[in-house]
N, C-alpha and C positions, 0 to 999 in steps of 0.2 A: 440727155441721158441721166437717168436717176442712179443714185449710188447703188441701189440693189441690182440694177441691170449691169452696172460696171463690175460688181463683185461676181455676178453670175458668169460674165464673159471671162474674167480672170480665172475663175475656177474651172470653167469649161475648157479653156485653152491650155492652161498650165497644170491643172489638178489643184485640189484644195490645199494640200500642204505646201507644195512648191509655190503656188500662187500667193499664198499668205506670206511666205518668205520673201518673194519678189517685192511685195508691197512695202516692206519695211527695210529691206537690205539693198536692193538694187538702186543705184543712183542714176537718175535720168538727167543727163547733161542738157537736154533740150528743155528741161523744167528748172533750169538754174541750179543744177547740182543737188536737187532734192530727191528724196524717194517719192514713190507714188503716193504713199500715205501722207507725207509732209505736204506735197503739192495740193492734194485734196483738202487737207486741213487749212491750207493757206487760201483756199477759195478757188483753186483752178477747177475748170469744168472736168467732170469725170470722162467725158468723151475725148478731150484733149490728152488727158493722162493715159487713157486706153490706147490712143494712137501712138503716143510716145513709147509705151511698152511694146506695142506691136512692131514699131520701127526698130527698136533696140534688139528685139529677139527674132527679127526677120519672119514674122508671121505673114503668111500670104495676104496680099492686099484685099482680096475679096472677103476676108474674115474680119476686117477692121470695122 
């Protein structure tokens, strides 16, 4: 997954403002206690970060 697709999915699922906030404020325990933005900066795959966000916010699995 490309970063642009990741951002489109985040904005589509959570809205632009809330999605941007989640990327920098919500700590993903499954990503070692990092935010989504930090995890991506550290080289984690956007697909894995997307799945972690979906799991934390109980997004229906068919939208992962």
